N, C-alpha and C positions, 0 to 999 in steps of 0.2 A: 430673784431670789430665792424667794421660799419655797415658788414651783423647781426650780431648779435641785435643791435639798431636798424636795419628795424624789423626782427621779433621780436622783445619783442613789436617795436609799431605798428605791424599788429596785434598779438594775441592780444591788447588792443583793437584795432578796432575791430577784428573779435569777441570778447566778446561782445562789445557795441552791435553790431547787430543780437546777440541769447538772443532774450529780452523775451519768453517764460519762467515759470517757470519750463514747463515739460520737456524743452532742455535742462536747466541745472541742476536739478535731476539726466539725462542721462548722462551728459557728467562729471558730479562732479568736477567741474570744480570752486572754493569757490573764485568767485569774485561777489556774487550777491548784496552787499552793493556797489562796483562801479557801477555795469551795471544798477541798477533799480534807482540808484541815479543819474546818470552820466548828466549834461547839457549841453546845446549845445546853442550856438549863434545864433542868427536867418540869417546871411548874410554874407556874405565874403567881408571882407574889400578892397577895393581897386583892387579888381577882374575886370579887366577890360572885363572878360566873364560875368559876370553878369550884365554890365553896357550897354552891346552891346545891343540896339535894336536889332540886326538879331537873338539873342540868346534868348530874352525875352520871344518866345513863344513856344520855344524848349526844351530848358534846364529846367531840375526838381529843385525844391528849394535844396538850397546849404547853406550846416552850416558849421562852422567851430568849431574846438575840442577847447577843454582847454589846454591848456601842464598839467595841474593839475589832468588831467584825467588819463596822463599818467605812474604813479608814482606806485611803488611798485607792479608790475604786470612782474613775468618771468616767461617763461616755456624753456623746452630741448624738441629738437627736434632729437635727439639720440636715436638710436636703443636698446630695450632692450638685454640684453647680451643672444646669441646663436639665436638671432634670424636676417633671412633675411629678410630686406627691397628690397622694389622693386628699380635695380637700372638699369639708363641708361645714357648716356652721349647724348643720340639725344632723342628728344620726338616727332619726326614724321617718326620712322621706323617701329616701333611697328608693328607686323604682325596680320594682321587680327581688328588693332585696329579702323580704318576707317571706318567697315564696319557694316552702318547704322542697318544691320537687326539683327546684333550681339545682340543689344541693346533693340531692341525690342522683344529676345526672356526671355521667362520666366528662372529663373535660382530656381534650385531647388536641396534644402541636405535631403539626407537620414538620416534615425537615425534608429538603428538597433541594437538589444539586445535583450535579454530574456525577459519573463515576469516578470514586476517588476523590470527590472536593471532602472530604473530611467530616461526613455527616456522622458515624458511627462515632470517630473520635470525640466530636461536640456532645453528642447525647452521655456518652460514657463519662463525663465531666460534670454534665448537669447532672445526672442521675445520683453519680456519689457526694457532690453537696445539698440535693435537694429532694433526694429520695423520688423524685419522677419515675416511673418506670420505664424501659427504654424497652421498644420494639422494633426490630429490624423486621422489612418484610422479607429483603435480601438474606440473612439468617433462617428465617423459616420457613422462606422453599429450597433454604441449600438442606435444612435439615431434614423436610419432607422427601427431598430426592436423594438426598442418601439412604433414608427407610427402605426401597427397592420396589415401593409401592406403583400403580397404576397410574398415579396423578406426578412419581415421582419422575420415572418415566420420561413424561411428558416434560416439564420441566427442567427436566436436563436438558431436552432437546433444544427447546427454547431459550436456555439462558446460553449454552454454546453458540447459538445464531444471536445473540446479542438483542434480540424479541422481549416482547412484554408479556409474559403468564396470565390467562385469563382471571377477571376478577373474579370468577367464584371461586377456584382455587385459593389466591392472595387474600380475597378476603375471608374466607371461611377458616385460615389456619390464624388472622388477627383476631377474629370474634371470639375463636375460642382460648388465643391466648391471653385477652384480655379477659375474657369469663373466669379465667383458673388465678385469676391475681387478683386480690381483696383490694387494691389501691382504686383511686378515682380518677388519677390524674397518669397521662402514659405520653408519652415522646414515641411518636411513629416514623422513621425515617423511610424514607423511599418508597413511599405513598402517599400519594395518588400520583401515578406516575404518566397516564392518559385518561381521556373520558370516560371512558370506559369504567376505569375504576372511581371517578368522581361520581357517576350516574348510580354505580351499584353502592358507594356507601351511603349518597342522598336514601338510597332505596331502603336499605338494610340496616341503616346506624343511627339516622338522622335524628329518632324518634327517642335515643337513647345516650347521645354522645354530642357535645357542644365544639367544635373543632374554633379552639382559640387564637390560635395564629397558626400563621404555615412560617416556618423558618424557611429562607432560600439563601444557600452558601453559593455565590457565583463564582464560577473561577474559569479561566479561558482553555480551550482547549489542549494546547501546549503543554501547559504545567499537568493538567489531568492524566494525558499518555505518560506523561515520566514518571509522576506520584503510580500509577498502574504498573509500571514495569519495574517498577524499586517493588511495590508489595508481591508483583510477582516472582520475586526471588523467594518466597517464604509464606507464601499466604498457601498455595497449595490450589487456588481457586481455576478454573479451568476455562473463566473467562478472562483474567489476566494477563491477556498478550495483545499484540499489536492488532491483529485480525481481528479479532472481539470489542476490543477497544473501539476500532474502525465502526463499528455496525452498533456497538449502543450508542458513542456519539450523535449518529444520524439519529438513532430513536429518541433521542435526551432533545436533541432541538425539536424534530416532527411532533413527538408526543407531549412530552414534559414540561417545556418551556411554556406554548399556551396553557394550560393548567396554571403556571405560576401569575403569568399575565390574569387568569379569570379569579384568581385570589387575590390579586393585587387591586383588581376593580372594587372586591367587598374590603376591601381597607385592610384585609388579613395579614398583607405580606409585611416581614422582617428580614430585609437583604441586609447583607455582608460580604464586605468582597474576599472570597475562600483563598487569594493568594498570600495571604498576610499569616504573620505567626499564628501559632494553634493559640495564645495568649488570647492576642489582639482580637481572634473572631469569639472567642468564649467570652470577654470581656463585652462585646456586641450583644451575642445572643444572651447573656447573664441579663444585664440593665432591661433588657427588654422581658424579661421571665417576673423578675423582680418588680416590675410594675404591676403586671397582673396579679403576683400574688399578694401585694400591699393591698389592691383592689379588694381582693378574694378576704384579706384579713380584717379589713375594714367592714366587710359585710359579714360577717361572724359576729364581728363587736355590733353590731347595728342591732341584729336579731337577738343577740342576748340582752340588752339597754330594752331593749321593746319587752321582752320577758319578765325584765325587774321591772318596768311602768305598768302591767297589766299582771304584778303578781301570781305569773304563770310559771311554778315551778317545773312542772313538766319537760315544757322547751325549755328554762332555763339549763336543766339537768343535761339534757341532750348535746349542750353546746360544751359541758363540762368533762376533763375527764374524772374516774371517779378517785384518783389521789389528787385532786386540785387542795391549792392551800391557798393562803390566804395573811396579807400581815394587815392587821387594821388597830389604829391609834386608840379605838375607844374599848379596845379590852384589853390593855394595861400593854399594848406593844405586843402581843402574841402574835405566833407564829401558828394558826389554826392550818391543823391537819384534817382532811376526808370532806364530804359534803353534807353529814349531818346534824354539822352545827347550821348550816345555812340552809336544809331545808327545812328546821326549825324556825328560823329566822321569818321563812316565808308565810308558814302556818301561823304564826304570830302578829307580823303584819307589821305593819309601820308605826314606830315609835315604843317596839319592843325594846329597843336596841339589842338586837342580836340576831348577827348575823348582816349576809348581803341585802336578805327580802326588806328587812327593816326600814335602812336607810334607802338603799334602790327605790324601794315603794314611797318613801317619803319626798325624794328629791323627782323620782319616775312623773307621779302625781303631777305636777307643774310641769312636766314636757322636760326633753335632755336637749338643749340649748348652750352648746358648745362655747365655751367664752374664750381658753386659752387651746389651741390645736385645732383637730388631732394630731396627732404625731406618729407616724407608723416606720418602725424596720425590720427588716426581714434579713434573719441570722440564718442561712441553712436553713433546718427544718424548724426554725421557732422564731417568732415575730413579736414584738415589743409595741403596744399601744398606748399611749400616754396624752392625757386633753384635758381640761379640767370642766365641767357642765354646772349648770346655774339651775336651779328649780325654786322658784319664792325667793325667798330672804336664805336659800338656804347653796349654798356650790360643796362638789366634793371635787376633790384631785384624786385621779384616779391614775395607775398603770395596771394595763393587763397582759399577761404573757401568755400568749396562744402557742404548740407545737403540733405539729402535722403528723398524723397517724392514716397510713393506708392513705392518703392525699386529700386525708380533709382537718380541718385547722380543730381543736381543741382548745378552750382552757386549762391552762394548768396552773398558773398563780395569778392572783390579783394583789395589789397595794391600793386600800381605801382612804382619804382623810377626809376630815369635814375642814374645810376652810376657814377660821378665825374669824368672827364676824369683827 
């Protein structure tokens, strides 16, 4: 019951932090009235920290939440049926999670399927909800074709014949688009289409990108042809006709399907029937993505706890947004805004009673043994991680809120409370 109360309180505070209307639409959390109308008192009553002259120039503004703001909000962190959640009783030993180079690499999901399978439609939906950058190899080629360049003329002739464009051209366009984006997560649809594409990718991109998955939207040719002809009524595309479609199907069978089987052998393929309703297909792909995102958030949470255990302020700071807020019961129930307070806690060390560094180091020195949880929930571009960790004779109940910016997860809020002995 006590953990449930902490989770409930933590979720409320997390919701208050999610101030933008865009986030609220993506998260689908129906608490807009509570969030937009929540008021706070501008001081911490009786707080010795706020009265200390030593802290007056270092500690950001503190505010106290009214108890009435905590009413009528609830959530469940349990796993949906049939879903595996990341489970680890220790947050310090995940292989490879501490490797900072891993987080600097771009992460890619390839989306393959026959012409008209709905690759673009699904990518647009995923991009809207989760913020991944959608790059369509076909769209990039059509834009280059319309430019009238020498490559454009070659692309025109190849596409009209249902042939695959040379990898040097396609890969060059993809690399340029990825370099122009600040994001680190990409959905690439319509690539790779043959072995030449795969080899080109491995040669030029493997050193800087990780292919996390290959989504395969499988659909029979009869359905694909019907969709292409219907699309051709309004698309204006020169290849949306019966003659071009037949040629594209041959190319797809002979060149692209073997690529799907190659990635299936590597354990990367997520296959879904494309002749199902759009929302059904989206649900299947979304579930796969959520598992990857949950693991990624847990990895970032691991790095953060390792930074706490090592009292490593630079590493901790890299994982947080400058606008980080925190709710700590030790500070008269205050909502703390900004990083300065926590930086002082790291500098003061364990036992100072100030900032996350003080308690984090005290518990972290004895290890990060998880006694309850962890529970992870991804909501659009935000995620919540909750758990109880034990160190020596002390335990902390914690909830951390993460948001993704340019494809990378950053801590934006945490709620931490010592478990009464």
